[in-house]
C-alpha positions, 0 to 999 in steps of 0.5 A: 416920764415912762413909756405908754407900755409901762404905764399900762403895765402899772395901771391895769389890774383886770384878770390876766394883767400883770399888776392885777396878778400882784394885787390878787396875791394880797387881801383886798377890801371888798365892802364895809361890814355896815353894808351888810346891815339890814334884813338882806346882807347881799351886795353887788361888788366889782373888784379888780374888774370882776363882777361878783356878789358878796353876802353873809350867810345865816352862820355869819360867814362872808362869801364873795362869789361870781355874780353870774350863776354857772347854770345859765348866767343869771344875776345872783345879786337877786338871789335868795339868802337861805339854806346855807347859801345864796340861791339863784331865783332862776332854777333854785341852784344854791351856792355856799360861801366856798362857791360849792353848789349845795342843791339843784332842785330842778334835777331828779331827786336822786341826782348828785350833779350838784356835787360837781358844780363849783363857782368862782369864790374867794375866801373872806374875813372881817377885820375892824369894820371891813370885809377882805377877800383873797383873790390869788391862786391857791392849791386845794387845801391851801390857806390864804396868807395871814393878816399882818399885825398892823395897828388897825387890825391889832386895835380893839374894835372900839378904837377903830372906825372904818369908812370908804369913798368912790374915786373916779380914776385909776387906782394908781394915781389915787395911791400916788397922792398918798405917798407924796408928802410935798403936796400937803403944803399946797393942796391942803393949805389953809390960809388961816388956822382953826382951833385944833381943839375943835378938829376931832375927826379931821386931818391936819387940824391938831397941834404937833408933837405936844407943841402949841403949833397947829399942823396947818401952820407948819404945812403952810409956812414950810413948804419945802420938805426934805424927803427920805424913803426907806425900803422896809419889809412891808413896803416903804417908810417915808420921812418928811423933814421941815426945818423950822427956821433952825429952831426945831425940826418937824418930822412926819413919818408915813408909810406905803404898805405894799401893794396898795395901802398907806398908813399916815398920822391923822392927829396926835391920837389917831392914824389912818390906814387907807387902801386904794382898791380898783373897781375897774381900771377907771374907778376905785374906792378908798377904804380907811380904818382910823385907829386911836391910841387914846380914847375909844373912837367916837364912831357916831361923830366920825360917821356923821361927819363923813355921811355929810359928804357921801351919798348912800348906798354906793359912797359916792361923793356929794362934792365932785366933778359933777358940781366942779368940786364946789370951787369958789374963787373967793374962798380960794383967796381967803380960806383954802389954797384950792377954793374947794372947801375944807375937806381934804378928801375933796382936794385929793379927789380933784387932784387925782380925777383931774389927771384923767381916768388913767393918767398919761404918765408919758407926759409927766416930769417927776422932780426931787419931791417925787422920790417916793413915787419912783420908789413905789413904781420900782417896787411894783415892777419888781413884784411883777417880775417876781411873779412872771419869772417865779424867782424870789419872793413877794414882800411880806403879807403875800402867799409867797412872802411867808407868815405875816409879821409886820408891826405898826407901822409907825406913823407920827408927826413930831417936833425935835431939836434940829441936830437931834431929830433922828430918833424923835419919831420912835420916842414919840411913838413909844410914848403914845403906845405906852399910854394906849390901852391896847399898845403893841410894844413890839412895834417900837422895838422892831422899828429901833432895830 
């Protein structure tokens, strides 16, 4: 249970807010590169409460600038993409990806007024299907922080797939479900096991650790994990241990990458790195990169599976609160714990949206299984204090944190002897990396130190 004031501090991310000041010092997903397909690569974007427009110019550079022209405030989402920038249709003022005005064509021919005009702009880069922007403060000539060497960025494009989806709630409650290992045994419980060989592209459908035990069975039959949380140079490492009747130990390793991402195992072959990105204080997007350590990703199948569930162009869920999350009492008795279909995104969406647009944490009662949630909130509050006082450094992968050197992080499910499980997750990951065409052996050696 926390105070109303602290809840506001943790959840609000608009301009001038304390949590927003933290998030702005890290790279933020802006859009999928797929959203720039077509003849006119221009997209309206609201990010951290700021109304912006994203575009790709003729040279292939991505820009993210203020949505309103600094001349008279017209909407640049309707701009003409030409002559090296995005041109306002009102008076022809043209802006490049840096926000610099290139031309004010209604002014006298010899006018240099345009050289004095620069609109808000944030540097952008593309990584494996997602365009990211850095919205933090930078001095003139200062470069934004480098990207960390996460698996999802190190892997070649053929071994990754990116997607996103809208969630109608505050970003923090969306993030907190991802660092809550206990919920999977209930919210994502399947009352019968499907054939794991038919589970490509779906979470919790694979066999575990080279065994013939489906992940769905472990979650269903062993609902009381022992959870360990470790502070790392990238955020938090979370280990969930399920004692399988003294015969073996199931070890699940997930990660919170500060400030807003998680990396979790999806199957023996794939991991998911997922960001929870505020649109405003009551809406967010999840962005995910699925990374394969085995075969190249079947992108067409992965995309088709997800397009069955989302409406374009804004990636709005087809199943949600407007249709009661497709809740079916009969299915709740025979198929899934929630009665909301087989897709876990629907389960998560219900869980976080049902808390309200911004959860009232003054009424919550955290328990032992919520250890990672408490650890994360302390991490965020510490980062807020760092910015306010100017003392210390933010975690790695920020402008204050120095060069990016995070590897991995390791995210696996494995089964080991109950009295010798400690290093099993490292060994499982090493075997997977040794077989991967693009493996980064530094991850395993760094984890073992």
